C-alpha positions in Angstrom: 138.0 7.9 -153.0 136.2 9.7 -150.2 138.3 11.8 -149.0 138.6 10.3 -145.6 140.3 6.9 -147.4 142.9 9.2 -149.3 143.3 11.4 -146.1 144.3 8.0 -144.8 146.1 6.6 -147.5 148.3 9.5 -147.2 149.2 9.8 -143.8 150.1 5.8 -143.8 152.2 6.6 -146.7 153.4 9.5 -145.2 154.2 7.3 -141.9 155.9 4.1 -144.4 157.8 6.9 -145.9 159.4 8.8 -142.7 160.2 5.2 -140.9 162.0 3.5 -143.9 164.3 7.0 -143.5 164.6 7.4 -139.7 165.5 4.0 -140.4 168.0 4.3 -143.4 170.1 7.4 -142.0 170.5 5.7 -138.6 174.2 5.0 -138.1 173.7 1.3 -137.2 175.1 -1.5 -139.4 173.4 -2.9 -142.9 172.0 -6.1 -140.9 170.2 -4.3 -138.7 169.1 -1.5 -140.6 167.1 -4.4 -142.6 166.0 -6.5 -140.2 164.3 -2.3 -139.3 162.8 -2.0 -143.0 161.9 -5.6 -141.9 160.4 -5.1 -139.6 158.4 -1.2 -140.2 157.7 -2.7 -144.0 155.7 -5.7 -141.7 154.2 -3.2 -139.6 152.7 -0.9 -142.0 151.9 -3.3 -144.1 149.6 -5.0 -141.2 148.1 -1.3 -140.5 147.1 -0.6 -144.3 145.3 -4.8 -144.4 143.7 -4.4 -141.2 142.5 -0.6 -142.2 141.6 -2.7 -145.8 139.5 -5.6 -144.1 137.6 -3.4 -141.9 136.8 -0.9 -144.8 135.2 -4.6 -146.8 133.3 -5.3 -143.2 131.8 -2.1 -143.2 131.0 -1.9 -147.4 129.4 -5.8 -147.6 127.2 -4.8 -144.0 126.8 -0.9 -146.4 125.7 -3.8 -149.2 123.3 -6.4 -147.3 121.6 -3.9 -145.8 120.7 -1.9 -150.0 119.7 -5.7 -150.4 117.0 -6.1 -147.6 115.9 -2.9 -148.4 115.1 -3.5 -151.7 113.4 -6.6 -151.0 111.7 -4.9 -148.4 110.9 -3.1 -151.5 110.0 -5.6 -153.5 107.7 -7.7 -151.8 105.7 -4.4 -150.4 105.7 -3.9 -154.9 104.0 -7.4 -154.9 101.8 -7.8 -152.7 100.0 -3.9 -154.4 99.9 -5.9 -157.3 98.3 -9.0 -156.1 96.1 -6.5 -154.8 94.7 -4.8 -157.1 94.5 -7.7 -159.2 92.2 -8.6 -157.5 90.5 -5.0 -157.0 89.8 -5.6 -160.0 89.3 -8.9 -160.9 86.5 -9.3 -158.2 85.1 -5.8 -160.2 84.6 -7.8 -162.9 
């Protein structure tokens, strides 16, 4: 896992923990506290889902670029081989 991803996950986990602790120690009734916890968990899970989605999209783009580069290089090598084959058969 990269440092950026680890830091991001650490930040999200810290934010979630802080929100949870804050809600748990708030002087409110249990049902209100539970609703606040549910909202906090939902918000954090949406943030994490969005972040993961962005990372996945970025990786998809990178993989597509790499595939295009490999195809281009393969085509270049194929053309060189064809030229060499024509040159070697023409010289015989």
